[in-house]
N, C-alpha and C positions, 0 to 999 in steps of 0.2 A: 320531576327530578332533572337537574341540570346535566346536560351532556358533558362527558369528559373531553377536555381540550388537548389537542396535539399540535406541537410545533414541528412541521415537516420540512426537512431540508430538501429542496427541489433543484436538481442540477439541470433539468431540461432533458435528461435522458429518459429512456423508456422505463427504467426500473423505478425511479422516483415518481414518474408520472403515473404509472400503474399503482404504486403505493398510495398516492393521493386518492385515486379512484376507489381503491379497496377500503381505505379508512372512512371515506364519505359513506360508502355503502354499509359499513359496519356501525354507523351512527355517531361517529366522533365529530366534534366541532374542530375542523382542521384549519390551521393557519399555515399557508405556504411561505417559505422564505428561501431566497437564494443568497448564499454567502459568496459575494464577488471576491475572488481571490486572485484573478489574473487579468486577462485582456479586457479593457474597457469597451463596452458596446454603446454606440449611439445609433440613432435611427438610420442615418445614412449608411453606416457600415453594415447594419443588420440587413438591409434590403439587398445588398450587393453580394452577400455570402450565404451559402447553404448553412443551415443551423449547426451541423456537426463540425464546420470549419472555424467556428468562432470561439476559440479558447476552451477553457475547462468547463465552464457552466454556460449553458445555452439559455440566456435570459428570455429571449423571444418565445421559445417554446414553453418554458415554465410558466410564463405569464398567460400564454394561450390556454394551457391546461387548467390553470387556476380560474380563468374566466369561464371556461366550459363547465367546470365543476361548481362554479359560484362560491368559491372560497376566497377569503382575503389573501393577498399576496404582497410581498415586499422584497426589496433587494437591500442587503446590509453589506457595507464595504468592510472587507477583512484583508485587503491587500497588504497592509503594513505587517500584520502579524504573520501572514503567509510568507512574505519576503524573509522575515527574521527566522521564523520557526521551521520553514521548509526549504526555500530556495538557498538561503545562506548556508544552511546545514548540508544541503546537497552538494553545493560547490566546494565547501570546505572539506567534505568527506572525500570527494574524488581527488582534491589537491593534496590530501594527506595519504593517499594510497588506499583508500577503502571504497566500498561500493554501497552507498546508502540507499535505503528504500523510501522515496519521498511520500508514497501513499500511506505507509505506516505512520510517518511523522505527521502527515496532514490530519489524519483521523484523531491522533492523540492530541495535537497541539492547536489545531484550527477548527476543523469541521464539527466533530462531535462535542469538543470542549465549548466552542462558541454557541452551538445550539442548546446545550445543556444550561449554560450560563444565562442565555436569553430566556429560556423557559422558566428558570428560577425567578428571574427579575420580574417576569410577567405573571407569575403564579399559575403557570400552565401545568397540566397533569403529566404529560408525556412528551417525549422527543422521538421522532421517527425519521428513518432514512430509507433509501432504496437498496441498502446492502443485502447481499445474499448471506444471511446468518440468522441464527435463532437465539432467543433468550428463554430459558426455562427455569422454573422453580421446582426443586426436588427436595423433599424433607425440610422445607423452610429455607433452603439455600438457593440463591440465584446463581446461574451459570450461563456462560456463553457457549454455543454449540455451532457445529457446521450447519450449512444450509442443506435442505433435502436434495437439491440438485448439486451433486458433488462436482460437476464440471464447472459450475459457476460460483461455488463457495468462496466467500470473501473473509472468512473468519481470520485468515492469516494476517490481514491488514488491520484487524481490530483488537489484537491481543494486548495492546498498550492502553486501552481505555480504562478508566477508573472503575473498579468493581462496584463502587457505591452508585454508579449510574445505572446499573443493570435493571433494577426494579422499574425504572421509568422509561426504558428503551423499547421501541417497537420496530421490528423489521418485517413489514407486511409481506414482502415477496420471498422471505426466507423459507417459507413452507411450500413454495411453488416450483414447478419446473419452468425453465426459460421459455419453452414452446408455449406454455399456457400464459406467460406474461406477454408474449407477442400477440396472442389472440385477444387478450384483454385490451392491449394497446389499440388494436384495430377496431374493437368495439367502441373504444373511446373517441375514435375518429382522428387518431394521431397519424401524421404523415410518416408511416413506419419506414418508407424507403429512405428517409433522411435521418433516421435514428440508428445509423450503423454503430457497431460496437467499436470503441476506441481501445487500441492495445498500446497506446503511447503514453508517456509521461505528459500530463496535461500542459505543462508550461514549456515543453520542447516539441510540441506537436507539429511545428512547421520546419523542423530540421532535426538533426541527430544531437544527442546529448553532448558530444564532443564540441560541436560548433557552439552550443549554448554555453558551456563552460568557458571556452575561449573568449566569448563575448563578455561574460560576467567577470572573468578573472584572467585578463590577458597574460599576467605573469605566470599562469599555469603552464604556458608553452615554454617549457625549460628543458632543452634536450639532455639526454643522458644515454647510458649504455644498455643495450640488450646484452645479457650474459646467459650462458648455459648453466646448468646445475653444477658444473665443475668450475665455474667462474670465468670461463673463456669468453672474451668479448666477441660478440657476433655481429654487432652493428650499432646504429644510433636510433634512438626513439625520439618522439616529439615532446615528451613530458609524461611523468607518471600518471597524471590525472586522466589520460586518454586510454588507459589499459586496465583490464580487469581479469581475474583468474578465469581460465577456460577459453579466453579469446583466441581465435586463430586468424580471422580476417584483418587485413590492414596492417600487418606487421612488416611487410616488405623485406623479409629475410628469406634467402634461398640457400639452403645447406644440404639439399638432397633428401630431406624428410619433412614431414609436417611438424611444425612446432606450435606450441600453445603457450599462453601466459600461465606460468605456475604461480607466481606471486610478484608483488611490487614491494620494493624495499626503499621507503622514502628517505631513510638516513643516508643512503649512498646514491639515491636517484637512479637505481638500477631496476630494470624489469627482467625477471628471471624467466627464461623460456625452457620448455621441456617437451619430451615426447608425450603422447596422449596417455600412455600407461603410467606416467609419473604425476598425473593430476590427482590421483585418489588419496584420501586421507581417512584414517580410522577414528580420529577423535578431533575435537576442537573445544576451545573454552568459550563460554557464553557469559557475558556481563551485562550491566545496565538492565537488570532483570525487572520484569513486570509479571507478577504471579497472581493468578486467581486461587490456586491451591498451594498453600504455604508448606505443605508436606515436602515439596520439592527442595526447600531450603534446609530441611532437617534430616533427611535420610535418603539413601539411594532409591531411585524410582525407575522402573522400566516404562517407557512411553513411546508413542509414535512421534516422530520429529519431522517437520517440514523445514528445509533449509532454503527453499525458494518457493514462490507462489505457484509456479507452473510445474513443479516436479512432485511426484507422489511422495507421501510420508514414508519414513524408514524407521525401523525399531532401534532404540538406543537405550543405554543405561545412563541416567542422569545422576552425577555424583556431586553433592554440595561441597564447597570448600570453606575454609575459615575466612576468606576475604570476600565472601558474598557473591561468588561466581558459581557456575555449574560447569563441570567437566562432562562433555557429551561423548560417550564411547559408543560408536555405531556398531551394530551387529553385522552390518555389511559395509565395507568402505564406500565413501561417497566421493563423487567427482567434483573437482574445482570448487571447493568451499570458499566463499568470498567474504573476507572481513568487512564488516559494515552492514551486511545483510542480516535479516532476522532469522533466528531459529525458533520455531513455534512448536509447543509441546501439546500433545493430545492424548486423552484416554478415550478411545473410540471416537465419538463425535464431540466430546466435551473438551473445550480448550482449558488447559492447565495453566498456561502462561507462555512466556518466551523471553527472549533477550537478543542482544546484539553479538554476532560472531566476532571474536577478537583475532588479532594477528597472532600467528604462532611464533 
């Protein structure tokens, strides 16, 4: 009987490297692939930099892992689609006063979409990545779930994937604790001291996002007014693209109390500042929905909601509207909701769907 085939996305990080090892151990016919989305590597550059300093995907280490596991490996160029679907979206979002999440868009538009399309073209059975998430089938229905390691769970970034892909997706490390992944990496002979965790946006890892936006869109540097919640002008800012709700650092405003960005108003070019206790909101509207459970669009549902990857979920009531959006009413007010960010809905560990927070 022929072994089942898997197309595995290999970033060169510890998680996808361990995923490759696990799949081989489980008897799959694994084909490794790196989707090159950003910085080009050549041999001269590669020997002069540590692996984790070389852009989003570390081609050198992915190739090493594939050779060690004796699986076929290739690099596929996806820089153009990444530019259009992720970078242009990122820059345009900030320029219009929102705070987009590029990792959400990358999984939706580039990484998993590209891997799934390539697997279909090649007649392969499965697609796998090193994401911390799980896919389960319950009563004949496929669903996306949180990883067992709650601290590393990445389901927040995956809520926009096509539900039709779920039966063919494999997330080998989603059932593991991160400490066990590191142990597996050491047994594989990986240079774990070089596989540090990146907490940065991949394409701005050599500077902050404000510098990146200014380079990509110089016209974003368009000064305007800082104003208080009462409309009083408090000073001048560098451009609305460089500020996001909840921000305190880098404002350059001294008025005798700590001020935070409450919201950005692109129509007037103003950035509204407030005291910390004025950052909280009790509800928000969520649009551009991507739902696994369509009951959310038909009736009120109480769910756990994550409004940022790094913050714990909070309970809320989701109210459908006639215009295809959801009104999210939080049972406890939330701090500094950011238009452009994703709100992801959960029932326990199961992902119900999510959408993009809108400007109020």
